[in-house]
DRENPAGU-932922 format. One line per field, with one value per residue: residue in three letters; z, y, x of N, C-alpha, C, O, CB in turn. Coordinates in steps of 0.02 Angstrom, whole numbers, padded with zeros to 5 digits. Glycine has a CB too. Example, Ala and Ser with C-alpha at 12.3 -4.5 7.8 and 13.67 -1.06 7.14 Angstrom:
<recs>
r c(ALA|SER)
n_up c(00390|00354)
n_north c(-00284|-00112)
n_east c(00660|00642)
ca_up c(00390|00357)
ca_north c(-00225|-00053)
ca_east c(00615|00684)
c_up c(00390|00394)
c_north c(-00165|00002)
c_east c(00660|00645)
o_up c(00423|00402)
o_north c(-00166|00057)
o_east c(00712|00670)
cb_up c(00452|00286)
cb_north c(-00224|-00030)
cb_east c(00565|00704)
</recs>
This chain:
<recs>
r c(MET|ASN|PRO|GLY|ARG|GLU|SER|ASN|GLY|SER|GLN|PHE|TYR|ILE|CYS|LEU|GLU|PRO|GLN|LEU|SER|LEU|ASP|LYS|MET|GLY|TYR|THR|ILE|PHE|ALA|LYS|VAL|ILE|ASP|GLY|MET|GLU|VAL|VAL|ASP|LYS|ILE|ALA|ALA|GLN|PRO|ILE|ASN|GLY|GLN|VAL|PRO|LEU|LYS|PRO|VAL|VAL|MET|LYS|LYS|VAL|TYR|LEU|GLU|GLN|PRO|LYS|GLN|SER|LYS|GLN)
n_up c(03600|03462|03318|03215|03084|02967|02996|03000|02901|02885|02977|03040|03090|03162|03190|03312|03338|03294|03264|03295|03325|03247|03121|03127|03130|03003|02953|02837|02788|02726|02705|02746|02857|02783|02796|02919|03043|03166|03200|03221|03334|03424|03433|03491|03616|03686|03832|03898|03933|03974|03820|03756|03701|03812|03765|03610|03463|03315|03143|03025|02896|02776|02671|02532|02440|02289|02264|02167|02013|01983|01859|01753)
n_north c(01500|01404|01383|01300|01254|01309|01437|01512|01602|01709|01685|01637|01542|01565|01451|01391|01268|01095|01065|00951|00933|01028|00978|00856|00904|00946|01068|01177|01193|01332|01418|01476|01551|01643|01746|01865|01804|01851|01940|01854|01791|01898|01916|01793|01811|01894|01940|01829|01777|01630|01570|01687|01844|01978|02108|02162|02089|02155|02138|02240|02239|02114|02008|01907|01777|01691|01525|01487|01406|01247|01191|01054)
n_east c(-05136|-05093|-05182|-05144|-05029|-05075|-05113|-05000|-04947|-04854|-04758|-04599|-04456|-04296|-04183|-04072|-04027|-04059|-04233|-04331|-04466|-04532|-04502|-04572|-04702|-04718|-04669|-04587|-04418|-04348|-04244|-04076|-03958|-03836|-03750|-03708|-03719|-03684|-03783|-03891|-03840|-03846|-03985|-04018|-03960|-04042|-04136|-04260|-04430|-04479|-04504|-04514|-04455|-04410|-04414|-04483|-04414|-04366|-04356|-04293|-04245|-04227|-04140|-04162|-04093|-04094|-04042|-03897|-03907|-03844|-03731|-03750)
ca_up c(03569|03390|03288|03166|03040|02913|03018|03007|02835|02885|03035|03027|03146|03152|03239|03328|03343|03262|03294|03270|03331|03187|03066|03135|03115|02931|02933|02783|02794|02662|02700|02797|02866|02748|02815|02973|03101|03227|03216|03250|03402|03465|03445|03538|03681|03718|03891|03881|03983|03941|03752|03727|03720|03855|03719|03542|03416|03251|03086|02980|02828|02764|02601|02511|02378|02259|02254|02098|01982|01966|01790|01752)
ca_north c(01434|01406|01339|01255|01285|01346|01506|01543|01625|01753|01669|01593|01533|01559|01400|01386|01197|01057|01068|00891|00940|01064|00930|00807|00936|00959|01135|01176|01232|01367|01464|01471|01612|01636|01803|01902|01761|01891|01968|01799|01782|01953|01899|01737|01833|01937|01910|01800|01751|01567|01572|01752|01899|02030|02163|02135|02089|02175|02136|02294|02221|02045|01998|01838|01761|01626|01487|01482|01341|01212|01167|00982)
ca_east c(-05137|-05085|-05233|-05116|-04980|-05109|-05120|-04934|-04926|-04796|-04716|-04543|-04411|-04224|-04168|-04001|-04012|-04112|-04300|-04365|-04539|-04556|-04498|-04626|-04765|-04722|-04647|-04538|-04358|-04345|-04187|-04025|-03919|-03772|-03709|-03738|-03734|-03675|-03849|-03929|-03814|-03874|-04055|-04019|-03936|-04092|-04170|-04326|-04477|-04497|-04477|-04533|-04410|-04440|-04427|-04492|-04357|-04394|-04310|-04313|-04226|-04207|-04125|-04168|-04058|-04110|-03981|-03873|-03919|-03782|-03727|-03738)
c_up c(03494|03359|03235|03118|02983|02931|03017|02940|02835|02944|03013|03088|03121|03207|03249|03337|03309|03300|03267|03275|03272|03126|03068|03118|03042|02910|02881|02800|02727|02655|02753|02800|02831|02765|02872|03034|03166|03248|03247|03322|03449|03482|03498|03609|03718|03779|03871|03943|03953|03873|03719|03749|03764|03815|03649|03501|03347|03197|03037|02908|02827|02689|02586|02445|02353|02247|02180|02073|01965|01894|01790|01684)
c_north c(01442|01358|01292|01291|01324|01420|01545|01569|01668|01740|01624|01591|01536|01512|01395|01313|01159|01060|01010|00897|00978|01019|00882|00838|00958|01029|01128|01219|01266|01414|01446|01537|01601|01693|01838|01859|01799|01924|01915|01787|01836|01940|01844|01757|01877|01902|01886|01783|01687|01564|01639|01806|01950|02093|02134|02140|02101|02172|02189|02280|02147|02038|01923|01830|01694|01589|01485|01412|01309|01188|01093|00959)
c_east c(-05134|-05136|-05206|-05070|-05012|-05117|-05055|-04907|-04864|-04750|-04659|-04499|-04339|-04201|-04092|-03979|-04069|-04178|-04341|-04440|-04568|-04554|-04557|-04694|-04771|-04703|-04592|-04478|-04348|-04286|-04135|-03987|-03852|-03724|-03745|-03755|-03725|-03740|-03893|-03906|-03840|-03947|-04059|-03999|-03986|-04124|-04240|-04366|-04505|-04464|-04488|-04483|-04446|-04456|-04436|-04428|-04387|-04339|-04335|-04296|-04206|-04195|-04129|-04131|-04082|-04045|-03962|-03885|-03853|-03787|-03711|-03720)
o_up c(03466|03371|03213|03113|02953|02887|03033|02926|02787|02958|02972|03132|03067|03266|03201|03342|03296|03362|03221|03234|03249|03084|03017|03094|03021|02854|02881|02824|02676|02603|02798|02751|02848|02750|02873|03072|03217|03308|03295|03366|03507|03538|03544|03657|03775|03776|03833|03999|03912|03869|03659|03809|03753|03829|03631|03505|03323|03206|03010|02862|02872|02649|02623|02400|02391|02223|02136|02110|01935|01871|01824|01674)
o_north c(01484|01298|01247|01353|01367|01462|01604|01559|01665|01781|01579|01634|01512|01531|01395|01299|01188|01057|01018|00869|00962|01021|00868|00803|00984|01049|01080|01275|01232|01446|01406|01574|01554|01689|01841|01876|01781|01935|01929|01776|01822|01953|01848|01724|01896|01841|01919|01777|01690|01557|01647|01813|01965|02127|02086|02190|02061|02198|02183|02306|02123|02060|01882|01871|01647|01618|01483|01363|01342|01166|01072|00899)
o_east c(-05170|-05133|-05241|-05072|-04980|-05126|-05054|-04848|-04825|-04706|-04668|-04503|-04323|-04200|-04054|-03919|-04122|-04178|-04381|-04476|-04623|-04599|-04588|-04739|-04822|-04719|-04554|-04486|-04341|-04278|-04147|-03985|-03816|-03664|-03806|-03800|-03755|-03752|-03930|-03947|-03855|-03969|-04100|-04019|-03974|-04136|-04275|-04339|-04550|-04403|-04475|-04471|-04505|-04504|-04402|-04391|-04427|-04285|-04390|-04329|-04171|-04236|-04103|-04137|-04089|-03997|-04005|-03875|-03810|-03840|-03665|-03708)
cb_up c(03590|03369|03258|03127|03012|02900|03088|03036|02804|02886|03090|02964|03182|03154|03218|03392|03418|03253|03279|03309|03397|03175|03068|03206|03160|02908|02994|02718|02814|02651|02708|02783|02942|02673|02754|02949|03099|03216|03152|03208|03401|03429|03379|03514|03673|03668|03949|03838|04003|03934|03710|03748|03658|03913|03720|03506|03419|03254|03053|03002|02801|02789|02583|02504|02388|02192|02281|02093|01919|02014|01748|01776)
cb_north c(01394|01388|01380|01219|01233|01316|01508|01493|01661|01825|01634|01616|01466|01630|01332|01425|01174|00984|01136|00830|00976|01128|00891|00780|00997|00945|01176|01200|01188|01405|01537|01411|01630|01634|01851|01934|01699|01944|01997|01734|01783|02020|01876|01682|01870|01957|01960|01738|01803|01559|01516|01771|01933|02046|02216|02174|02020|02247|02064|02359|02266|01994|02026|01816|01761|01634|01416|01500|01348|01153|01207|00945)
cb_east c(-05200|-05013|-05287|-05170|-04933|-05178|-05150|-04886|-04981|-04819|-04758|-04504|-04425|-04186|-04197|-03986|-04004|-04090|-04335|-04341|-04557|-04513|-04431|-04628|-04774|-04789|-04623|-04570|-04295|-04408|-04210|-03976|-03910|-03783|-03695|-03800|-03690|-03620|-03882|-03920|-03737|-03866|-04090|-03973|-03871|-04147|-04174|-04316|-04534|-04575|-04508|-04605|-04380|-04392|-04368|-04549|-04316|-04424|-04308|-04280|-04168|-04261|-04055|-04242|-03981|-04151|-03988|-03797|-03964|-03769|-03674|-03797)
</recs>
């Protein structure tokens, strides 16, 4: 049982479709996949038990880019 979003300091989701329930609970969208969608597809293709992968899916490297500021 999840005691609340305050406990999820390092948890994040890669969503393949809109997640209205997460929006309603006040979770923040802070990123999007801009390259490497084929890796996301491989993660999504893993066999699952309910919503849990049968084998752990581990991300060894993640790169974050700050968006370029638009000139106005």
